[in-house]
C-alpha positions, -999 to 999 in steps of 0.1 A, spaced: 16 104 164 32 71 157 66 70 140 68 65 102 93 69 74 101 106 66 88 108 30 100 143 24 65 155 13 60 177 43 92 196 34 80 199 -2 46 212 8 61 238 31 69 256 -2 39 274 -18 47 264 -54 42 227 -45 8 235 -29 -2 254 -60 9 225 -82 -11 201 -61 -43 221 -64 -38 231 -101 -28 196 -112 -50 173 -90 -80 192 -76 -111 199 -96 -104 229 -119 -134 248 -105 -116 249 -71 -82 259 -85 -98 287 -106 -111 305 -75 -77 307 -57 -52 335 -58 -20 315 -52 0 346 -46 -18 350 -13 -8 315 1 2 316 37 16 288 58 -1 279 91 14 245 98 16 235 134 3 209 159 -35 212 160 -44 176 165 -52 159 198 -44 121 200 -73 100 190 -61 74 166 -28 55 159 -15 82 135 6 76 104 5 109 86 21 142 81 -1 173 80 4 208 64 -20 238 67 -21 267 43 -46 295 37 -53 312 4 -77 339 -8 -106 326 -28 -131 347 -47 -166 337 -58 -197 357 -65 -177 389 -59 -167 379 -24 -131 373 -14 -122 355 18 -95 333 32 -98 295 27 -78 271 48 -62 241 30 -58 212 54 -34 187 36 -31 153 52 -4 131 38 -14 95 46 12 67 47 -3 33 53 -1 -1 35 -39 -4 35 -67 21 32 -81 35 64 -119 34 67 -116 56 98 -105 85 76 -139 104 74 -141 102 113 -105 113 116 -110 143 94 -141 153 113 -120 152 144 -91 171 128 -114 198 115 -129 203 150 -94 205 165 -83 230 139 -113 252 144 -108 251 181 -72 262 175 -84 292 154 -108 302 181 -82 299 209 -56 319 190 -83 345 181 -78 340 144 -116 333 142 -146 339 164 -175 314 165 -201 342 167 -187 359 136 -186 326 116 -158 301 109 -136 302 78 -141 275 51 -117 246 49 -107 222 22 -95 189 37 -72 170 13 -59 135 18 -28 126 -2 -25 88 -3 4 68 -18 -4 32 -8 -4 3 -32 -41 -5 -28 -65 19 -44 -83 44 -20 -119 31 -17 -130 49 15 -160 71 16 -151 108 11 -178 120 34 -186 107 69 -223 111 60 -219 82 36 -207 60 64 -239 63 85 -257 30 78 -283 19 76 -295 51 60 -315 70 87 -351 80 81 -358 112 63 -366 132 94 -331 124 109 -310 130 78 -306 168 83 -290 161 118 -263 137 106 -227 149 105 -212 160 71 -176 167 61 -163 159 26 -127 157 18 -107 157 -15 -89 123 -19 -58 123 -41 -47 88 -47 -13 89 -65 -16 53 -77 -48 59 -95 -30 80 -121 -13 63 -151 22 75 -162 5 89 -193 -19 110 -172 9 122 -150 31 130 -180 3 153 -193 7 175 -162 38 196 -166 48 202 -130 76 189 -109 50 175 -84 35 153 -112 71 141 -118 74 131 -82 41 113 -83 53 95 -115 84 83 -97 61 70 -69 39 51 -94 70 38 -113 89 26 -83 80 -10 -88 97 -10 -122 133 2 -122 132 9 -160 101 30 -156 117 47 -126 146 58 -147 122 72 -174 103 91 -146 136 105 -132 146 117 -167 113 135 -171 116 151 -137 151 164 -145 137 180 -176 109 197 -156 135 210 -131 157 224 -159 128 243 -173 120 259 -139 130 295 -134 144 287 -99 159 254 -109 189 254 -84 165 256 -54 140 232 -69 169 207 -77 179 207 -40 144 201 -28 136 174 -52 170 157 -47 164 155 -9 129 141 -16 142 115 -40 169 103 -17 143 98 11 120 81 -14 146 56 -27 156 47 8 119 42 18 112 18 -11 143 -2 -3 166 8 -31 201 -3 -20 222 26 -32 246 49 -14 232 83 -22 250 103 6 271 121 -20 243 129 -43 233 166 -39 220 175 -73 197 153 -94 203 174 -125 241 173 -122 243 137 -111 215 121 -132 241 100 -152 255 87 -119 221 78 -106 211 62 -140 243 40 -139 236 30 -103 200 22 -111 211 0 -141 236 -18 -119 209 -23 -93 185 -36 -120 212 -61 -131 218 -72 -95 181 -76 -90 178 -97 -122 206 -119 -111 191 -123 -76 157 -130 -92 173 -157 -114 190 -173 -84 158 -172 -64 140 -188 -94 166 -215 -97 165 -222 -59 127 -223 -61 128 -247 -90 153 -269 -72 131 -269 -41 100 -278 -62 120 -307 -78 131 -320 -44 95 -318 -31 81 -336 -61 109 -363 -58 101 -368 -22 64 -371 -30 71 -397 -57 92 -416 -32 63 -415 -7 39 -428 -34 63 -456 -44 68 -466 -7 30 -466 -1 24 -488 -32 51 -512 -20 35 -515 14 1 -521 -3 15 -548 -25 33 -564 5 0 -563 25 -19 -580 -4 7 -607 -7 7 -613 30 -31 -615 29 -29 -641 1 -3 -661 21 -25 -661 52 -55 -673 33 -34 -702 17 -20 -711 51 -55 -711 66 -68 -734 39 -40 -759 46 -47 -757 84 -84 -763 79 -75 -798 66 -54 -806 97 -73 -827 122 -76 -813 157 -73 -776 149 -104 -755 155 -112 -721 139 -100 -700 169 -66 -717 167 -63 -712 130 -73 -676 133 -46 -671 160 -20 -687 137 -28 -669 105 -41 -636 118 -74 -640 100 -108 -633 116 -132 -661 127 -156 -649 100 -129 -652 73 -120 -688 86 -157 -697 85 -160 -684 49 -130 -705 38 -147 -737 54 -180 -730 35 
């Protein structure tokens, strides 16, 4: 697995309440309604064999689901994807991960192939700036579409893609969970004013939580990692409670906003000065070129006048006049005509 910034999400999703918030807030309701979240069990470990240049964190949970009167354990495979661009290999990667995970279950005697393998729900949590446009089933990537008799034999594996950036702040604000508050901070990170608003809402969600001290510690660690990852230049080493130190963070964010505005103004002034210097240099080049063209035309006129005078001098032939004036023989002949 290649190195990447520690986002803190893996720590958050090692706690069952955040897994529950993810499913209840961002998965289809018909999926969440089948789950008994009190039965969540963490199975995270290293199940994946190297195949791709990896930039992800993965977490595995199981939960009991009940449908049509049958209760069984479903494995939630949560892949946290951190890339600047979408990865069109994702359907293939998830097919590989699922095979590796099932192989692990068989090797550890959690499941037996002859008895049937447990269902899985692959989830990709994506926080890149571009929108996630990758096919959500490897079957969709098999092109051109195979003939009818081959279609039943093509691989299938659908995953649930949760693209944080696809949600507006209004949509996230309608989901009353700390996780939605974290997603809102991710979405608002490009705007420091919106970031402060998102932090304020998150603090309110923490304060309403029955275990707010523990949640405050978890969220504060995540926020410090997140601010560092997006390049916020603040010294947050002494910040241990977002709730207690919200005012300090707000003051620091406002100071940072002011610094960024001043830097932006300086950069704009420098850019304007550079543009002016470039335009001035261009004008000078144009003026110099025009001067050269005028001088060339004047020299041409002078050569023609000199040639006319030399044509009247007895004993000079056209070749000699051309050599003296720099005109061509054809030009001299035209002047004689």
